[in-house]
Backbone atoms as SQL, in Angstrom:
CREATE TABLE atoms (id INTEGER PRIMARY KEY, chain TEXT, resi INTEGER, resn TEXT, atom TEXT, x REAL, y REAL, z REAL);
INSERT INTO atoms VALUES
  (1, 'A', 1, 'MET', 'N', -5.244, 18.623, 14.936),
  (2, 'A', 1, 'MET', 'CA', -5.723, 17.313, 14.540),
  (3, 'A', 1, 'MET', 'C', -6.657, 16.817, 15.612),
  (4, 'A', 2, 'HIS', 'N', -7.869, 16.619, 15.256),
  (5, 'A', 2, 'HIS', 'CA', -8.827, 16.080, 16.199),
  (6, 'A', 2, 'HIS', 'C', -8.976, 14.582, 15.985),
  (7, 'A', 3, 'ALA', 'N', -9.739, 13.971, 16.817),
  (8, 'A', 3, 'ALA', 'CA', -9.903, 12.522, 16.781),
  (9, 'A', 3, 'ALA', 'C', -10.942, 12.082, 15.759),
  (10, 'A', 4, 'ILE', 'N', -10.790, 10.847, 15.334),
  (11, 'A', 4, 'ILE', 'CA', -11.813, 10.187, 14.528),
  (12, 'A', 4, 'ILE', 'C', -12.659, 9.377, 15.497),
  (13, 'A', 5, 'THR', 'N', -13.960, 9.580, 15.448),
  (14, 'A', 5, 'THR', 'CA', -14.861, 8.796, 16.276),
  (15, 'A', 5, 'THR', 'C', -15.644, 7.837, 15.396),
  (16, 'A', 6, 'THR', 'N', -15.915, 6.663, 15.928),
  (17, 'A', 6, 'THR', 'CA', -16.700, 5.679, 15.197),
  (18, 'A', 6, 'THR', 'C', -17.860, 5.226, 16.062),
  (19, 'A', 7, 'LYS', 'N', -18.933, 4.813, 15.403),
  (20, 'A', 7, 'LYS', 'CA', -20.046, 4.249, 16.150),
  (21, 'A', 7, 'LYS', 'C', -20.752, 3.200, 15.311),
  (22, 'A', 8, 'TYR', 'N', -21.344, 2.263, 16.015),
  (23, 'A', 8, 'TYR', 'CA', -22.078, 1.169, 15.406),
  (24, 'A', 8, 'TYR', 'C', -23.493, 1.644, 15.097),
  (25, 'A', 9, 'LEU', 'N', -23.957, 1.374, 13.876),
  (26, 'A', 9, 'LEU', 'CA', -25.333, 1.666, 13.483),
  (27, 'A', 9, 'LEU', 'C', -26.025, 0.324, 13.273),
  (28, 'A', 10, 'GLY', 'N', -26.995, 0.027, 14.079),
  (29, 'A', 10, 'GLY', 'CA', -27.684, -1.259, 14.004),
  (30, 'A', 10, 'GLY', 'C', -28.487, -1.417, 12.725),
  (31, 'A', 11, 'PRO', 'N', -28.869, -2.648, 12.416),
  (32, 'A', 11, 'PRO', 'CA', -29.634, -2.903, 11.197),
  (33, 'A', 11, 'PRO', 'C', -31.029, -2.291, 11.267),
  (34, 'A', 12, 'THR', 'N', -31.552, -1.954, 10.095),
  (35, 'A', 12, 'THR', 'CA', -32.923, -1.448, 9.972),
  (36, 'A', 12, 'THR', 'C', -33.686, -2.386, 9.041),
  (37, 'A', 13, 'ASN', 'N', -34.894, -2.013, 8.695),
  (38, 'A', 13, 'ASN', 'CA', -35.668, -2.825, 7.758),
  (39, 'A', 13, 'ASN', 'C', -35.070, -2.828, 6.361),
  (40, 'A', 14, 'THR', 'N', -34.278, -1.803, 6.035),
  (41, 'A', 14, 'THR', 'CA', -33.746, -1.677, 4.675),
  (42, 'A', 14, 'THR', 'C', -32.221, -1.769, 4.586),
  (43, 'A', 15, 'LYS', 'N', -31.531, -1.630, 5.714),
  (44, 'A', 15, 'LYS', 'CA', -30.066, -1.642, 5.697),
  (45, 'A', 15, 'LYS', 'C', -29.536, -2.576, 6.767),
  (46, 'A', 16, 'GLY', 'N', -28.411, -3.203, 6.469),
  (47, 'A', 16, 'GLY', 'CA', -27.749, -4.045, 7.465),
  (48, 'A', 16, 'GLY', 'C', -26.975, -3.206, 8.462),
  (49, 'A', 17, 'ALA', 'N', -26.324, -3.863, 9.402),
  (50, 'A', 17, 'ALA', 'CA', -25.502, -3.177, 10.403),
  (51, 'A', 17, 'ALA', 'C', -24.357, -2.448, 9.706),
  (52, 'A', 18, 'ARG', 'N', -23.989, -1.291, 10.249),
  (53, 'A', 18, 'ARG', 'CA', -22.948, -0.459, 9.654),
  (54, 'A', 18, 'ARG', 'C', -22.094, 0.179, 10.727),
  (55, 'A', 19, 'ILE', 'N', -20.947, 0.701, 10.313),
  (56, 'A', 19, 'ILE', 'CA', -20.064, 1.492, 11.174),
  (57, 'A', 19, 'ILE', 'C', -19.915, 2.866, 10.515),
  (58, 'A', 20, 'LYS', 'N', -20.071, 3.916, 11.313),
  (59, 'A', 20, 'LYS', 'CA', -19.879, 5.277, 10.816),
  (60, 'A', 20, 'LYS', 'C', -18.661, 5.880, 11.490),
  (61, 'A', 21, 'ALA', 'N', -17.774, 6.454, 10.693),
  (62, 'A', 21, 'ALA', 'CA', -16.598, 7.166, 11.197),
  (63, 'A', 21, 'ALA', 'C', -16.743, 8.646, 10.868),
  (64, 'A', 22, 'THR', 'N', -16.434, 9.499, 11.836),
  (65, 'A', 22, 'THR', 'CA', -16.522, 10.947, 11.655),
  (66, 'A', 22, 'THR', 'C', -15.221, 11.584, 12.115),
  (67, 'A', 23, 'TRP', 'N', -14.731, 12.536, 11.325),
  (68, 'A', 23, 'TRP', 'CA', -13.471, 13.222, 11.612),
  (69, 'A', 23, 'TRP', 'C', -13.676, 14.717, 11.449),
  (70, 'A', 24, 'ARG', 'N', -13.610, 15.452, 12.540),
  (71, 'A', 24, 'ARG', 'CA', -13.591, 16.912, 12.457),
  (72, 'A', 24, 'ARG', 'C', -12.119, 17.287, 12.440),
  (73, 'A', 25, 'ARG', 'N', -11.621, 17.631, 11.258),
  (74, 'A', 25, 'ARG', 'CA', -10.189, 17.843, 11.069),
  (75, 'A', 25, 'ARG', 'C', -9.720, 19.149, 11.687),
  (76, 'A', 26, 'TYR', 'N', -8.394, 19.272, 11.770),
  (77, 'A', 26, 'TYR', 'CA', -7.772, 20.470, 12.333),
  (78, 'A', 26, 'TYR', 'C', -8.140, 21.732, 11.568),
  (79, 'A', 27, 'ASP', 'N', -8.518, 21.594, 10.279),
  (80, 'A', 27, 'ASP', 'CA', -8.883, 22.776, 9.477),
  (81, 'A', 27, 'ASP', 'C', -10.367, 23.100, 9.565),
  (82, 'A', 28, 'GLY', 'N', -11.103, 22.406, 10.446),
  (83, 'A', 28, 'GLY', 'CA', -12.516, 22.694, 10.659),
  (84, 'A', 28, 'GLY', 'C', -13.474, 21.900, 9.795),
  (85, 'A', 29, 'LYS', 'N', -12.968, 21.210, 8.774),
  (86, 'A', 29, 'LYS', 'CA', -13.837, 20.424, 7.914),
  (87, 'A', 29, 'LYS', 'C', -14.238, 19.131, 8.613),
  (88, 'A', 30, 'GLU', 'N', -15.474, 18.722, 8.392),
  (89, 'A', 30, 'GLU', 'CA', -15.920, 17.451, 8.948),
  (90, 'A', 30, 'GLU', 'C', -16.131, 16.458, 7.819),
  (91, 'A', 31, 'LEU', 'N', -15.535, 15.303, 7.976),
  (92, 'A', 31, 'LEU', 'CA', -15.662, 14.227, 7.001),
  (93, 'A', 31, 'LEU', 'C', -16.305, 13.033, 7.691),
  (94, 'A', 32, 'SER', 'N', -17.078, 12.262, 6.944),
  (95, 'A', 32, 'SER', 'CA', -17.614, 11.031, 7.514),
  (96, 'A', 32, 'SER', 'C', -17.784, 9.996, 6.415),
  (97, 'A', 33, 'VAL', 'N', -17.811, 8.744, 6.834),
  (98, 'A', 33, 'VAL', 'CA', -18.013, 7.632, 5.921),
  (99, 'A', 33, 'VAL', 'C', -18.763, 6.545, 6.687),
  (100, 'A', 34, 'VAL', 'N', -19.630, 5.824, 5.977),
  (101, 'A', 34, 'VAL', 'CA', -20.367, 4.709, 6.556),
  (102, 'A', 34, 'VAL', 'C', -20.063, 3.473, 5.725),
  (103, 'A', 35, 'GLU', 'N', -19.703, 2.393, 6.406),
  (104, 'A', 35, 'GLU', 'CA', -19.385, 1.136, 5.731),
  (105, 'A', 35, 'GLU', 'C', -20.191, 0.006, 6.363),
  (106, 'A', 36, 'PRO', 'N', -20.550, -1.015, 5.580),
  (107, 'A', 36, 'PRO', 'CA', -21.246, -2.171, 6.153),
  (108, 'A', 36, 'PRO', 'C', -20.377, -2.879, 7.185),
  (109, 'A', 37, 'TYR', 'N', -21.007, -3.435, 8.203),
  (110, 'A', 37, 'TYR', 'CA', -20.305, -4.216, 9.212),
  (111, 'A', 37, 'TYR', 'C', -19.825, -5.507, 8.572),
  (112, 'A', 38, 'ASN', 'N', -18.560, -5.833, 8.762),
  (113, 'A', 38, 'ASN', 'CA', -17.962, -7.033, 8.183),
  (114, 'A', 38, 'ASN', 'C', -17.909, -8.107, 9.263),
  (115, 'A', 39, 'SER', 'N', -18.752, -9.115, 9.143),
  (116, 'A', 39, 'SER', 'CA', -18.834, -10.141, 10.185),
  (117, 'A', 39, 'SER', 'C', -17.581, -11.011, 10.278),
  (118, 'A', 40, 'GLU', 'N', -16.687, -10.903, 9.306),
  (119, 'A', 40, 'GLU', 'CA', -15.435, -11.653, 9.347),
  (120, 'A', 40, 'GLU', 'C', -14.378, -10.970, 10.210),
  (121, 'A', 41, 'LEU', 'N', -14.614, -9.718, 10.603),
  (122, 'A', 41, 'LEU', 'CA', -13.678, -8.964, 11.440),
  (123, 'A', 41, 'LEU', 'C', -14.208, -8.856, 12.859),
  (124, 'A', 42, 'SER', 'N', -13.311, -8.601, 13.806),
  (125, 'A', 42, 'SER', 'CA', -13.732, -8.330, 15.178),
  (126, 'A', 42, 'SER', 'C', -14.399, -6.951, 15.220),
  (127, 'A', 43, 'THR', 'N', -15.066, -6.679, 16.319),
  (128, 'A', 43, 'THR', 'CA', -15.706, -5.366, 16.475),
  (129, 'A', 43, 'THR', 'C', -14.676, -4.255, 16.353),
  (130, 'A', 44, 'ARG', 'N', -13.558, -4.385, 17.072),
  (131, 'A', 44, 'ARG', 'CA', -12.512, -3.358, 17.035),
  (132, 'A', 44, 'ARG', 'C', -11.951, -3.193, 15.622),
  (133, 'A', 45, 'ASP', 'N', -11.701, -4.307, 14.936),
  (134, 'A', 45, 'ASP', 'CA', -11.160, -4.223, 13.581),
  (135, 'A', 45, 'ASP', 'C', -12.153, -3.606, 12.599),
  (136, 'A', 46, 'ASN', 'N', -13.441, -3.823, 12.797),
  (137, 'A', 46, 'ASN', 'CA', -14.445, -3.163, 11.972),
  (138, 'A', 46, 'ASN', 'C', -14.348, -1.655, 12.121),
  (139, 'A', 47, 'HIS', 'N', -14.270, -1.185, 13.367),
  (140, 'A', 47, 'HIS', 'CA', -14.188, 0.255, 13.616),
  (141, 'A', 47, 'HIS', 'C', -12.882, 0.829, 13.068),
  (142, 'A', 48, 'ALA', 'N', -11.773, 0.110, 13.264),
  (143, 'A', 48, 'ALA', 'CA', -10.475, 0.577, 12.762),
  (144, 'A', 48, 'ALA', 'C', -10.464, 0.634, 11.240),
  (145, 'A', 49, 'SER', 'N', -11.058, -0.347, 10.603),
  (146, 'A', 49, 'SER', 'CA', -11.094, -0.391, 9.148),
  (147, 'A', 49, 'SER', 'C', -11.825, 0.820, 8.570),
  (148, 'A', 50, 'VAL', 'N', -12.944, 1.164, 9.151),
  (149, 'A', 50, 'VAL', 'CA', -13.716, 2.314, 8.654),
  (150, 'A', 50, 'VAL', 'C', -12.992, 3.623, 8.970),
  (151, 'A', 51, 'ALA', 'N', -12.382, 3.719, 10.147),
  (152, 'A', 51, 'ALA', 'CA', -11.624, 4.926, 10.496),
  (153, 'A', 51, 'ALA', 'C', -10.458, 5.142, 9.534),
  (154, 'A', 52, 'MET', 'N', -9.731, 4.086, 9.209),
  (155, 'A', 52, 'MET', 'CA', -8.590, 4.235, 8.313),
  (156, 'A', 52, 'MET', 'C', -9.031, 4.498, 6.868),
  (157, 'A', 53, 'ARG', 'N', -10.191, 3.997, 6.485),
  (158, 'A', 53, 'ARG', 'CA', -10.732, 4.353, 5.168),
  (159, 'A', 53, 'ARG', 'C', -10.988, 5.855, 5.102),
  (160, 'A', 54, 'LEU', 'N', -11.513, 6.412, 6.179),
  (161, 'A', 54, 'LEU', 'CA', -11.756, 7.847, 6.229),
  (162, 'A', 54, 'LEU', 'C', -10.453, 8.635, 6.113),
  (163, 'A', 55, 'VAL', 'N', -9.398, 8.173, 6.775),
  (164, 'A', 55, 'VAL', 'CA', -8.089, 8.830, 6.670),
  (165, 'A', 55, 'VAL', 'C', -7.620, 8.812, 5.221),
  (166, 'A', 56, 'ARG', 'N', -7.702, 7.656, 4.561),
  (167, 'A', 56, 'ARG', 'CA', -7.261, 7.547, 3.164),
  (168, 'A', 56, 'ARG', 'C', -8.100, 8.433, 2.247),
  (169, 'A', 57, 'MET', 'N', -9.402, 8.515, 2.499),
  (170, 'A', 57, 'MET', 'CA', -10.285, 9.339, 1.673),
  (171, 'A', 57, 'MET', 'C', -10.017, 10.829, 1.832),
  (172, 'A', 58, 'SER', 'N', -9.464, 11.231, 2.967),
  (173, 'A', 58, 'SER', 'CA', -9.276, 12.653, 3.257),
  (174, 'A', 58, 'SER', 'C', -8.247, 13.307, 2.348),
  (175, 'A', 59, 'GLY', 'N', -7.310, 12.509, 1.833),
  (176, 'A', 59, 'GLY', 'CA', -6.268, 13.073, 0.994),
  (177, 'A', 59, 'GLY', 'C', -5.149, 13.731, 1.768),
  (178, 'A', 60, 'ILE', 'N', -5.203, 13.675, 3.088),
  (179, 'A', 60, 'ILE', 'CA', -4.171, 14.263, 3.940),
  (180, 'A', 60, 'ILE', 'C', -3.204, 13.165, 4.353),
  (181, 'A', 61, 'ASP', 'N', -1.918, 13.480, 4.339),
  (182, 'A', 61, 'ASP', 'CA', -0.925, 12.523, 4.802),
  (183, 'A', 61, 'ASP', 'C', -0.967, 12.517, 6.322),
  (184, 'A', 62, 'ALA', 'N', -1.805, 11.641, 6.862),
  (185, 'A', 62, 'ALA', 'CA', -2.023, 11.611, 8.307),
  (186, 'A', 62, 'ALA', 'C', -1.246, 10.503, 8.988),
  (187, 'A', 63, 'GLY', 'N', -0.346, 9.874, 8.290),
  (188, 'A', 63, 'GLY', 'CA', 0.484, 8.852, 8.906),
  (189, 'A', 63, 'GLY', 'C', -0.240, 7.542, 9.148),
  (190, 'A', 64, 'ASN', 'N', 0.506, 6.596, 9.645),
  (191, 'A', 64, 'ASN', 'CA', -0.038, 5.269, 9.893),
  (192, 'A', 64, 'ASN', 'C', 0.014, 4.877, 11.360),
  (193, 'A', 65, 'ASN', 'N', 0.473, 5.758, 12.214),
  (194, 'A', 65, 'ASN', 'CA', 0.678, 5.418, 13.611),
  (195, 'A', 65, 'ASN', 'C', -0.489, 5.959, 14.438),
  (196, 'A', 66, 'TRP', 'N', -1.545, 5.173, 14.549),
  (197, 'A', 66, 'TRP', 'CA', -2.757, 5.567, 15.256),
  (198, 'A', 66, 'TRP', 'C', -2.996, 4.623, 16.430),
  (199, 'A', 67, 'THR', 'N', -3.692, 5.119, 17.424),
  (200, 'A', 67, 'THR', 'CA', -4.135, 4.274, 18.530),
  (201, 'A', 67, 'THR', 'C', -5.611, 4.532, 18.765),
  (202, 'A', 68, 'CYS', 'N', -6.256, 3.613, 19.473),
  (203, 'A', 68, 'CYS', 'CA', -7.684, 3.800, 19.708),
  (204, 'A', 68, 'CYS', 'C', -8.051, 3.418, 21.125),
  (205, 'A', 69, 'GLY', 'N', -9.192, 3.895, 21.530),
  (206, 'A', 69, 'GLY', 'CA', -9.776, 3.538, 22.812),
  (207, 'A', 69, 'GLY', 'C', -11.275, 3.416, 22.642),
  (208, 'A', 70, 'GLU', 'N', -11.875, 2.589, 23.475),
  (209, 'A', 70, 'GLU', 'CA', -13.318, 2.352, 23.390),
  (210, 'A', 70, 'GLU', 'C', -14.074, 3.438, 24.146),
  (211, 'A', 71, 'THR', 'N', -15.219, 3.836, 23.593),
  (212, 'A', 71, 'THR', 'CA', -16.102, 4.810, 24.240),
  (213, 'A', 71, 'THR', 'C', -17.464, 4.151, 24.458),
  (214, 'A', 72, 'ASP', 'N', -18.403, 4.903, 25.010),
  (215, 'A', 72, 'ASP', 'CA', -19.751, 4.374, 25.222),
  (216, 'A', 72, 'ASP', 'C', -20.460, 4.057, 23.909),
  (217, 'A', 73, 'THR', 'N', -20.099, 4.762, 22.848),
  (218, 'A', 73, 'THR', 'CA', -20.816, 4.603, 21.582),
  (219, 'A', 73, 'THR', 'C', -19.989, 3.960, 20.472),
  (220, 'A', 74, 'GLY', 'N', -18.729, 3.693, 20.705),
  (221, 'A', 74, 'GLY', 'CA', -17.872, 3.108, 19.672),
  (222, 'A', 74, 'GLY', 'C', -16.413, 3.204, 20.063),
  (223, 'A', 75, 'TYR', 'N', -15.625, 3.811, 19.183),
  (224, 'A', 75, 'TYR', 'CA', -14.189, 3.974, 19.429),
  (225, 'A', 75, 'TYR', 'C', -13.769, 5.389, 19.053),
  (226, 'A', 76, 'VAL', 'N', -12.623, 5.795, 19.568),
  (227, 'A', 76, 'VAL', 'CA', -12.001, 7.050, 19.166),
  (228, 'A', 76, 'VAL', 'C', -10.574, 6.724, 18.751),
  (229, 'A', 77, 'PHE', 'N', -10.131, 7.303, 17.650),
  (230, 'A', 77, 'PHE', 'CA', -8.800, 7.061, 17.088),
  (231, 'A', 77, 'PHE', 'C', -8.033, 8.370, 17.069),
  (232, 'A', 78, 'VAL', 'N', -6.787, 8.338, 17.565),
  (233, 'A', 78, 'VAL', 'CA', -5.921, 9.514, 17.544),
  (234, 'A', 78, 'VAL', 'C', -4.557, 9.128, 17.001),
  (235, 'A', 79, 'MET', 'N', -3.908, 10.080, 16.377),
  (236, 'A', 79, 'MET', 'CA', -2.606, 9.854, 15.773),
  (237, 'A', 79, 'MET', 'C', -1.507, 9.992, 16.826),
  (238, 'A', 80, 'LEU', 'N', -0.472, 9.179, 16.697),
  (239, 'A', 80, 'LEU', 'CA', 0.668, 9.199, 17.606),
  (240, 'A', 80, 'LEU', 'C', 1.934, 9.625, 16.874),
  (241, 'A', 81, 'GLY', 'N', 2.941, 9.976, 17.634),
  (242, 'A', 81, 'GLY', 'CA', 4.274, 10.135, 17.082),
  (243, 'A', 81, 'GLY', 'C', 4.514, 11.410, 16.313),
  (244, 'A', 82, 'GLU', 'N', 5.533, 11.363, 15.461),
  (245, 'A', 82, 'GLU', 'CA', 5.984, 12.539, 14.716),
  (246, 'A', 82, 'GLU', 'C', 4.910, 13.100, 13.796),
  (247, 'A', 83, 'GLU', 'N', 4.058, 12.251, 13.252),
  (248, 'A', 83, 'GLU', 'CA', 3.013, 12.753, 12.369),
  (249, 'A', 83, 'GLU', 'C', 2.153, 13.783, 13.094),
  (250, 'A', 84, 'PHE', 'N', 1.934, 13.565, 14.397),
  (251, 'A', 84, 'PHE', 'CA', 1.076, 14.449, 15.173),
  (252, 'A', 84, 'PHE', 'C', 1.690, 15.821, 15.348),
  (253, 'A', 85, 'SER', 'N', 3.013, 15.905, 15.385),
  (254, 'A', 85, 'SER', 'CA', 3.674, 17.172, 15.678),
  (255, 'A', 85, 'SER', 'C', 3.384, 18.244, 14.633),
  (256, 'A', 86, 'CYS', 'N', 3.058, 17.860, 13.400),
  (257, 'A', 86, 'CYS', 'CA', 2.760, 18.880, 12.390),
  (258, 'A', 86, 'CYS', 'C', 1.404, 19.533, 12.642),
  (259, 'A', 87, 'TYR', 'N', 0.565, 18.932, 13.480),
  (260, 'A', 87, 'TYR', 'CA', -0.742, 19.498, 13.782),
  (261, 'A', 87, 'TYR', 'C', -0.801, 20.124, 15.168),
  (262, 'A', 88, 'PHE', 'N', 0.186, 19.835, 16.014),
  (263, 'A', 88, 'PHE', 'CA', 0.166, 20.244, 17.401),
  (264, 'A', 88, 'PHE', 'C', 1.378, 21.122, 17.679),
  (265, 'A', 89, 'ASN', 'N', 1.147, 22.361, 18.009),
  (266, 'A', 89, 'ASN', 'CA', 2.226, 23.304, 18.265),
  (267, 'A', 89, 'ASN', 'C', 2.758, 23.086, 19.682),
  (268, 'A', 90, 'LYS', 'N', 3.816, 22.279, 19.793),
  (269, 'A', 90, 'LYS', 'CA', 4.368, 21.923, 21.103),
  (270, 'A', 90, 'LYS', 'C', 4.866, 23.163, 21.851),
  (271, 'A', 91, 'SER', 'N', 5.449, 24.122, 21.182),
  (272, 'A', 91, 'SER', 'CA', 6.021, 25.285, 21.849),
  (273, 'A', 91, 'SER', 'C', 4.940, 26.130, 22.528),
  (274, 'A', 92, 'LYS', 'N', 3.734, 26.100, 22.039),
  (275, 'A', 92, 'LYS', 'CA', 2.627, 26.856, 22.637),
  (276, 'A', 92, 'LYS', 'C', 2.374, 26.396, 24.066),
  (277, 'A', 93, 'TYR', 'N', 2.642, 25.128, 24.360),
  (278, 'A', 93, 'TYR', 'CA', 2.342, 24.554, 25.664),
  (279, 'A', 93, 'TYR', 'C', 3.614, 24.224, 26.452),
  (280, 'A', 94, 'ALA', 'N', 4.745, 24.809, 26.072),
  (281, 'A', 94, 'ALA', 'CA', 6.035, 24.464, 26.678),
  (282, 'A', 94, 'ALA', 'C', 6.075, 24.716, 28.172),
  (283, 'A', 95, 'GLY', 'N', 5.472, 25.783, 28.661),
  (284, 'A', 95, 'GLY', 'CA', 5.543, 26.112, 30.084),
  (285, 'A', 95, 'GLY', 'C', 4.405, 25.545, 30.912),
  (286, 'A', 96, 'VAL', 'N', 3.536, 24.796, 30.306),
  (287, 'A', 96, 'VAL', 'CA', 2.344, 24.312, 31.021),
  (288, 'A', 96, 'VAL', 'C', 2.631, 23.019, 31.720);
């Protein structure tokens, strides 16, 4: 399970401000979605909203326990808890 990254796309002459979320999944597929920036939400909530839309669109039961951190270009979202264990082979790294 890899991270979902989000970034802000500024307005152009033809489009308003947007948020793009990209997910390179554990199976190698890359998914992305772009949503308009919602001025009623905070910056962080805008990024989280688009990231979670991408999770729902993926069709994978990826759980609801996610955390995020800010990057230079947006945010990164990673899954926490038991949901993560189905994607991460803990025994492979037992002696490390």
